[in-house]
N, C-alpha and C positions, 0 to 999 in steps of 0.2 A: 247902474248897469256895469257889469264886469267887462273889462277889455277883451277883445278877441285874442285868444291865445292858441297856438298850435299844440301846446302841451308836450313838446318834445323833451324838455328837461323834466317836467313834472307831469306825467311820468312815463313817457315813452322810453326814456333812457334806461330805466330799470327793467321794464317789461321786455324790451327788445333784446336784452342781454340773456334772457332765459334760454332761448334755443342754442346759443353758442355755449353756454355753461353745460347744458344737457349733452351736446355733442362732445365736449371735452371730457366730461365725467364718465360717459358711457364707454370710454376706451378701455377702462380697467374694471374688473369685477369689484363690487362694493359690498361692504358688510351691512350697510344700511340702505333703506329705500329713501330716495329723494322724490318729493312731489314739487313740481314747478307750477306755481299758480299765479295768475295775474288777476288782481281784484279790481272791480270797478266801484265807483261811488265813494271813494275816499274823501273827496272834498265835500260830499253831502252827508257826512257823518259816519264814515267808515262802514258803509252799507255792505259791500261785498265781503270784507274780512269778518265783520260781525256775524253775518249770516252763515259764513263758512264755519266759524268756530261754534256757533250755536247748533249747527247740524251735526257736530261730532258727538259720539257717545263718550261717556266717561272713560271707557277703555281706550278709545281712539285718542282722546286728549292725553291720556297717560302714556301712550306710546310715542308721542312726539318729543324728541329729545332737544330740538331747537327749531326756532322759526327765524329765518334770515331774511330781512327786508332790504330790498335794493331800491333806493329812492334818489332821484335827482342826481344822476351821475354825469361826469364829464365836464363839469364847470371848473373844477380845481382838483388838486390831489385828494385822494380818498380820505374820508372822515368817518367817524363813528359817533352816534348819539349816545354818549357814555351814560348820561343820567337815565336814559330809557332802557339801556341794554343790560343783560345779565353779565356781571363782572367776569365770570370765567370765560364767556364767549368773547368779550372784549380782550381779555388777556391773550387768548389764542390768536385773535386777529393781529394784535400787536406783535406777537412772536412770529407769525407768518410774514408780516411786512418786514420785520427786522431781518429774518433769515433770507428774504429775497432782496433786501436792500431797497425796499420801496417805501415811499412816504406814507405815513398814517398819522392822524392827529384826532383829538376829540374836539368836536364842535357840537354843543348842545343846542337844540333848536326848539325849545319849548315855546318861545315867543313867536315862532313862525307858524306853527300849527301842530297837528297830530299826524300820526301815521298808522299803518296797518299792523304794527306790533301791539297796539293797545289791547284789542280783544284777546290776543294770545296771552299777553302778560297778565291780564285780569284773571285768566284761568290757570295761572301759575306755570305756564309753559315758558321755558327759557327763550329769550329773544335777543336779537341784535339788529340794529338799524344802521345800515351802511349808506353813506351819501357823499356828496361833494360840496355841500353848501358852506359858504363862508359869509362873513358880514357884508362884504362887497358884492356878493352874488344874490343875496336875498331878494333885492328888487326885481330880479328876472322872473321870479315865480308869479304866475297869474297876470303876466303883462304881455304886451306885444313882442317883447324881447325873448319870450320863451319859444325859441325856434331853433332850427338845426344849427345856425351859425353860432349859437351860444355854447354848443358842445365842442370841446377841444378833443380832436381825434386821439392824440397821443395820451392825454390824461385819461380818456375813456378806456383806451386799451390797457393802460396801467392798472386801472381799477378792475377791469375784467380779469387780468392776470392774477392780481392779488386775491380776488374773490374765488376764482377757480382753484387756486392752491389752497385757500382757506377751507373751502368745502371738502376738498380731498383730505385735508388734515382732520377735519371734524369726523370724517368717516373712520379714520384710524383710531381716534381718541374720543370715546364717548364721554359724556359728562360724568363728573365724580360720582361714585357710588352706583354706577349703572354698567359696570364692566361685564 
């Protein structure tokens, strides 16, 4: 039997950031359309994201320039799942972090589990998975410790700031060959 978990880190921390990002990004006119989507059923086999991607027409899939996944934020400084993510999107995230003088590092989490980027990547849609997991924080997932006290407010805010600037930058610079 799985321990009772509040699911604050995995994955209230990602989903709850969406309204703030929306409010921040709507302040300026944008070249691209953003869709903010929270999926359910990740732990049960990526049910929500798989169904979403399967429901898209070929033309709709072709129009998606990037899928940005926010996962398990606020535990530690912002990380990127480099092995899973599209290199160009990772490079832009690193550039954004460097310009803002914010911390960023690569922590690949293949041994921890899967995430909602998988169905998108399978359909050749560029993806990036942004998280805050580190070796010492892995045990929090799916445990009683996955609660609000595990989220560090200042680290969570730093991730929000980086992600907001990153999304704004992506709006200005489309992926190579799609100008």
